[in-house]
C-alpha positions as CSV (number, residue, x, y, z in Angstrom):
1,M,-11.4,-24.5,-5.8
2,S,-14.1,-22.0,-6.8
3,T,-16.7,-20.5,-4.5
4,G,-19.9,-18.6,-4.9
5,E,-19.7,-15.2,-6.5
6,G,-21.7,-12.1,-5.6
7,A,-21.7,-9.5,-8.4
8,R,-22.8,-6.4,-6.4
9,G,-22.0,-4.8,-3.1
10,S,-24.5,-4.0,-0.5
11,E,-25.3,-0.5,-2.1
12,G,-25.4,-1.7,-5.6
13,N,-21.8,-0.9,-6.3
14,R,-19.7,-3.6,-8.0
15,A,-18.1,-5.8,-5.4
16,V,-14.3,-6.3,-5.2
17,R,-13.8,-9.8,-6.7
18,V,-11.3,-11.7,-4.6
19,V,-9.3,-15.0,-4.8
20,V,-8.0,-16.3,-1.4
21,A,-4.7,-18.2,-1.4
22,D,-3.6,-20.0,1.7
23,D,-2.3,-23.6,2.2
24,Q,-3.9,-24.1,5.6
25,A,-7.5,-25.3,5.0
26,V,-8.9,-23.9,8.3
27,V,-7.3,-20.6,7.7
28,R,-8.4,-20.4,4.1
29,E,-12.0,-21.4,4.8
30,G,-12.1,-19.0,7.7
31,I,-10.9,-16.1,5.5
32,V,-13.5,-17.0,2.8
33,M,-16.2,-17.1,5.5
34,L,-15.2,-13.7,6.9
35,L,-15.0,-12.1,3.5
36,G,-18.4,-13.5,2.7
37,L,-19.9,-11.6,5.6
38,L,-18.3,-8.3,4.6
39,P,-20.1,-5.8,2.3
40,G,-18.6,-5.0,-1.1
41,V,-16.5,-8.2,-1.3
42,A,-17.2,-11.2,-3.5
43,V,-14.9,-14.3,-3.2
44,V,-14.7,-16.0,-6.6
45,G,-12.0,-18.6,-5.8
46,A,-9.9,-20.2,-3.1
47,A,-6.4,-21.6,-3.8
48,R,-4.3,-24.1,-1.7
49,D,-1.0,-22.9,-3.0
50,G,0.7,-20.5,-5.4
51,E,0.2,-22.7,-8.4
52,E,-3.6,-22.7,-7.8
53,A,-3.6,-19.0,-7.2
54,V,-2.0,-18.4,-10.6
55,A,-4.5,-20.7,-12.3
56,L,-7.5,-19.0,-10.6
57,A,-6.2,-15.6,-11.5
58,A,-6.2,-16.7,-15.1
59,E,-9.6,-18.3,-14.9
60,F,-11.6,-15.6,-13.0
61,A,-9.5,-12.4,-13.5
62,P,-10.2,-11.2,-10.0
63,D,-9.7,-7.7,-8.9
64,V,-7.4,-8.9,-6.0
65,V,-5.6,-12.0,-4.8
66,L,-5.3,-12.2,-1.0
67,M,-2.1,-14.0,-0.9
68,D,-0.4,-16.0,1.9
69,L,3.5,-16.2,1.4
70,R,4.7,-19.5,2.7
71,M,3.0,-22.2,0.6
72,P,4.1,-25.4,-1.1
73,R,4.8,-25.9,-4.7
74,C,4.9,-22.2,-5.5
75,D,5.2,-19.7,-2.6
76,G,3.4,-16.3,-2.5
77,V,6.2,-14.2,-3.7
78,E,6.7,-16.3,-6.9
79,A,2.9,-16.5,-7.4
80,T,2.7,-12.7,-7.0
81,R,5.4,-12.2,-9.6
82,R,3.6,-14.5,-12.1
83,I,0.2,-13.0,-11.6
84,R,1.4,-9.4,-12.0
85,E,3.4,-10.3,-15.1
86,R,0.5,-12.2,-16.8
87,H,-2.5,-10.3,-15.4
88,P,-1.5,-6.7,-14.6
89,G,-5.2,-5.9,-13.9
90,T,-5.2,-8.1,-10.8
91,E,-3.7,-6.6,-7.7
92,I,-2.1,-8.6,-4.8
93,V,-2.6,-8.0,-1.1
94,V,-0.4,-10.2,1.1
95,L,-2.1,-11.6,4.2
96,T,0.5,-13.5,6.2
97,T,1.7,-14.2,9.7
98,Y,5.2,-12.8,8.9
99,A,6.3,-9.2,8.8
100,D,10.0,-9.7,8.8
101,D,12.2,-8.1,6.2
102,D,12.8,-11.3,4.4
103,S,9.1,-11.7,3.8
104,L,8.0,-8.1,3.4
105,F,10.5,-6.7,0.8
106,P,10.5,-9.6,-1.7
107,A,6.7,-9.5,-1.7
108,L,6.6,-5.8,-2.4
109,Q,9.3,-6.1,-5.1
110,A,7.4,-8.9,-6.8
111,G,4.5,-6.6,-7.2
112,A,2.3,-6.7,-4.2
113,R,0.5,-3.4,-3.4
114,G,-0.8,-4.4,-0.1
115,Y,0.7,-6.2,3.0
116,L,-1.3,-7.1,6.1
117,T,-0.6,-9.6,9.0
118,K,-3.2,-12.1,10.0
119,D,-4.2,-10.2,13.2
120,A,-5.8,-7.6,10.8
121,S,-9.5,-7.0,11.3
122,G,-12.2,-7.5,8.7
123,E,-12.4,-3.7,8.3
124,E,-8.7,-3.5,7.7
125,I,-8.8,-6.2,5.1
126,V,-11.7,-4.5,3.2
127,R,-9.9,-1.2,3.4
128,A,-6.8,-2.7,1.9
129,L,-8.8,-4.4,-0.9
130,R,-10.5,-1.1,-1.7
131,D,-7.2,0.9,-1.5
132,V,-5.3,-1.4,-4.0
133,T,-8.2,-1.4,-6.5
134,D,-8.3,2.4,-6.2
135,G,-4.6,2.6,-7.0
136,R,-3.4,3.2,-3.4
137,A,-1.2,1.2,-1.2
138,G,-2.9,-1.2,1.2
139,L,-0.2,-1.4,4.0
140,S,-0.8,-1.8,7.7
141,P,0.6,1.0,9.8
142,S,3.3,-1.4,11.2
143,V,4.5,-2.2,7.7
144,Q,4.6,1.5,6.7
145,R,6.7,2.1,9.7
146,R,9.1,-0.6,8.7
147,L,9.4,0.9,5.2
148,L,10.1,4.3,6.7
149,E,12.8,2.9,8.9
150,Q,14.5,1.3,6.0
151,L,14.2,4.4,3.9
152,L,15.7,6.6,6.7
153,E,18.5,4.1,7.3
154,R,19.3,4.2,3.6
155,N,19.2,7.9,3.4
156,E,21.5,8.3,6.5
157,R,24.0,5.9,4.8
158,A,23.8,8.2,1.8
159,G,24.3,11.3,4.0
160,W,20.9,12.8,2.8
161,S,22.7,13.7,-0.4
162,G,19.9,12.7,-2.7
163,R,22.0,10.0,-4.2
164,S,19.9,7.1,-5.5
165,E,20.8,3.4,-5.5
166,P,20.1,1.1,-8.3
167,A,16.6,-0.2,-8.3
168,G,15.7,-3.8,-7.9
169,R,18.3,-4.7,-5.2
170,P,17.0,-6.7,-2.2
171,G,17.6,-3.6,0.1
172,D,15.9,-1.1,-2.2
173,V,13.0,-0.3,0.0
174,E,12.3,3.0,-1.7
175,G,11.8,1.2,-5.1
176,A,9.5,-1.3,-3.4
177,A,7.5,1.5,-1.7
178,G,7.2,3.3,-4.9
179,A,5.9,0.2,-6.7
180,V,3.3,-0.2,-4.1
181,A,2.2,3.4,-3.5
182,G,2.5,4.8,-7.0
183,G,2.9,2.0,-9.6
184,P,1.3,1.7,-13.0
185,R,-2.0,3.2,-11.8
186,G,-0.3,6.2,-10.1
187,G,-0.8,7.6,-6.7
188,G,-4.3,7.3,-5.2
189,E,-4.7,11.0,-4.0
190,S,-2.5,12.9,-6.4
191,P,-4.3,16.2,-7.2
192,A,-5.0,16.8,-10.8
193,G,-3.5,19.8,-12.4
194,S,-1.3,20.6,-9.4
195,G,1.1,22.7,-11.6
196,H,4.2,20.9,-10.6
197,P,6.0,19.6,-13.7
198,G,9.0,17.3,-13.6
199,D,10.3,14.9,-10.9
200,P,9.2,15.7,-7.4
201,G,12.6,14.5,-6.2
202,D,14.5,17.2,-8.2
203,P,16.3,19.2,-5.6
204,G,15.9,22.3,-7.7
205,R,12.1,22.2,-7.5
206,P,10.6,24.5,-4.9
207,G,8.6,22.5,-2.4
208,G,9.8,19.2,-3.8
209,L,11.2,16.3,-1.9
210,G,14.7,17.8,-2.1
211,G,13.5,21.4,-2.1
212,P,13.4,24.0,0.7
213,A,11.1,23.8,3.7
214,D,9.4,27.0,2.7
215,D,6.4,25.3,1.4
216,G,3.6,27.5,2.6
217,L,1.8,24.7,4.5
218,T,-0.8,26.0,7.0
219,E,-0.8,24.7,10.6
220,R,-3.6,22.3,9.9
221,E,-2.0,21.0,6.7
222,T,1.2,20.4,8.6
223,E,-0.8,18.6,11.3
224,V,-2.4,16.3,8.6
225,L,0.9,15.6,7.1
226,V,2.4,14.5,10.4
227,L,-0.6,12.1,10.9
228,V,-0.1,10.8,7.3
229,A,3.5,10.1,8.1
230,D,2.4,8.2,11.2
231,G,0.5,5.7,9.0
232,L,-3.0,6.9,9.8
233,S,-5.7,6.6,7.2
234,N,-8.0,9.5,6.1
235,Q,-10.8,8.2,8.4
236,E,-8.5,7.9,11.3
237,I,-7.1,11.4,10.7
238,A,-10.6,12.7,10.5
239,G,-11.4,11.1,13.8
240,R,-8.3,12.4,15.5
241,L,-8.8,15.9,14.4
242,R,-12.7,15.8,14.6
243,I,-13.2,16.9,11.0
244,S,-14.8,15.2,8.0
245,T,-12.9,12.9,5.7
246,A,-13.8,15.2,2.8
247,T,-12.0,18.0,4.7
248,V,-9.0,15.6,5.3
249,K,-8.9,14.9,1.5
250,T,-8.9,18.6,0.8
251,H,-6.0,19.2,3.2
252,I,-4.1,16.3,1.6
253,N,-4.6,17.6,-1.9
254,N,-3.5,21.1,-0.8
255,L,-0.4,19.9,0.9
256,F,0.4,17.6,-2.1
257,A,0.2,20.6,-4.4
258,K,2.3,22.9,-2.1
259,T,5.1,20.3,-1.5
260,G,5.1,18.9,-5.0
261,V,4.6,15.3,-3.9
262,R,2.6,12.8,-5.9
263,D,1.4,10.3,-3.4
264,R,1.4,9.4,0.4
265,A,4.7,7.6,0.1
266,Q,6.5,10.8,-1.1
267,A,4.5,12.9,1.5
268,V,5.8,10.7,4.3
269,R,9.4,11.0,3.0
270,Y,9.0,14.8,2.8
271,A,7.8,14.9,6.4
272,Y,10.9,13.0,7.6
273,Q,13.3,14.9,5.5
274,H,12.0,18.2,6.8
275,G,12.0,17.3,10.4
276,L,8.3,17.3,10.9
277,V,8.3,13.9,12.5
278,R,11.0,11.8,14.2
279,A,12.2,8.4,13.0
280,P,10.1,5.7,14.6
281,G,11.9,3.6,17.2
282,R,9.7,0.5,17.0
283,R,10.4,-2.2,14.4
284,V,8.1,-4.8,13.1
285,T,8.6,-8.2,14.7
């Protein structure tokens, strides 16, 4: 089912072109109506199941498919896998009722770059759409915390030795997080020309994920890093610290360069490994 399409956002910028996929008509129509009221978003199609979502992705080449997970004929995980394989220019943001491990990790491993629950606000949905089209992850704070918990549990089992497990396993949350936060398009806030060659995970690199804590971060940069690790967006960090978002971006680029990380996912891991923040106690339910 196709809907009307707006070509431009409210300020003349190209709108994010979206296909909505949800098997419940009232939910699907409500999401389409909500998105139609938001600036910078154009709904180009609505699908009743995963099969229709795949077909509409081929027909309209949207920027993003807003994907439910539990649908008939073809569920959201399989539809995500097909769309990412056949149309790599189309990103997937999951919008679902469920945030359990059996829903979250398969969706991320299938290629979703965003994951929201249906209690998300319109502002959060638009932010996720913009994030994934800009090459960043579009994850709700609760989902980020769950990924961190899994990463910490995995590292604790490995004794923080830096050993890696084979990618692609159902429990490989680090691989899933990497695919979301720094996939084919790369990290969304990686500073150009940071002067850090090689793999940031190399224990021999000063300031890298396995390197010493002597990273030269200022007090403010450390404060920003802690807030990033807590799942806050740049805008939320700016509000918390009462500084501009441009200043937040400058601090993030500086701390990326000093620690040798490439994206927010690696920055979060760095913060936990160096004891800047404690492991979250709350789990997604």
